[in-house]
Structures are given as C-alpha cells and as structure tokens.
C-alpha positions in Angstrom: -24.4 3.3 -6.4 -27.0 5.7 -6.5 -30.1 3.8 -5.7 -29.0 1.7 -2.7 -28.3 4.4 -0.3 -31.7 6.2 -0.9 -33.4 2.7 -0.9 -32.1 2.0 2.6 -32.8 5.3 3.8 -36.4 5.0 2.9 -36.9 1.7 4.3 -35.2 2.5 7.5 -37.1 5.7 8.0 -40.6 4.1 7.4 -40.1 0.8 8.6 -37.0 -0.1 10.7 -36.7 3.0 12.8 -40.0 4.7 12.6 -40.5 4.2 16.7 -37.4 5.8 17.7 -37.0 9.4 18.8 -35.3 10.5 15.7 -35.8 8.2 12.8 -34.3 10.4 10.2 -30.8 10.7 11.8 -30.9 6.6 12.1 -32.0 6.2 8.6 -29.3 8.9 7.4 -26.8 6.9 9.2 -27.8 3.6 7.6 -27.6 5.3 4.1 -24.1 6.6 4.9 -23.2 3.1 6.0 -24.8 1.7 2.5 -23.0 4.1 0.6 -19.5 3.4 2.1 -20.0 -0.3 1.7 -20.9 0.3 -2.0 -17.9 2.4 -2.4 -15.8 -0.3 -0.6 -17.1 -3.0 -2.9 -16.3 -0.9 -5.9 -12.6 -0.5 -4.7 -12.2 -4.0 -3.7 -13.6 -5.2 -7.3 -11.2 -2.7 -9.2 -8.0 -3.7 -7.2 -8.8 -7.6 -7.8 -9.0 -7.1 -11.4 -6.3 -8.7 -13.7 -3.9 -6.3 -15.3 -4.3 -6.3 -19.0 -1.1 -7.3 -20.9 -2.4 -7.8 -24.6 0.8 -6.7 -26.2 4.0 -8.3 -26.2 5.9 -5.9 -27.9 7.1 -2.8 -26.1 9.0 -1.0 -29.1 8.9 2.6 -29.4 6.8 2.3 -32.5 3.9 0.9 -30.3 4.0 4.3 -28.2 5.4 5.5 -25.2 6.5 3.1 -22.6 4.5 3.5 -19.5 4.4 1.6 -16.1 6.8 -1.5 -15.7 8.1 -1.3 -19.3 9.3 2.6 -18.8 13.2 2.9 -19.1 14.7 4.9 -16.3 17.1 7.6 -17.6 18.6 8.9 -14.4 
C-alpha cells in the first residue's frame, strides 16, 4: 500500500515520462492512480471475505447481541 505508488512514481518519472514537458506531473498522476487501485483492491477483498459465524449460541451469557442477532425493543 505504501511501496507501490512510490515505485510507480519513480519508474514513471525516470523511464516512462522523461521526454514529456512536465514528467513530475505525469508521474504523480500515475502514482495517484496506483494508490487508488491499491485501495480499491483492498476494499474489494474486504467485502468479499466470508463473515465469521463461529458461535451457534447467541445467549446473553456470551455477551451482548449484535448485528442480525440483536433483538429490537421498539
């Protein structure tokens, strides 16, 4: 998450966009794009994980009920 945008910035600045008028702007834009791709990949992987349901008993002795097991009182 930290290394990829810096590596993309360095590689784009020195190798890919060195003949452009403002290579630092182009390299910075590519680093921003790489950071957004990393964050999007993290969010997608976080939402695609299976929910843990390790306990089958949801009694009050196990702790407060949360999520879908919470009882509504209104």
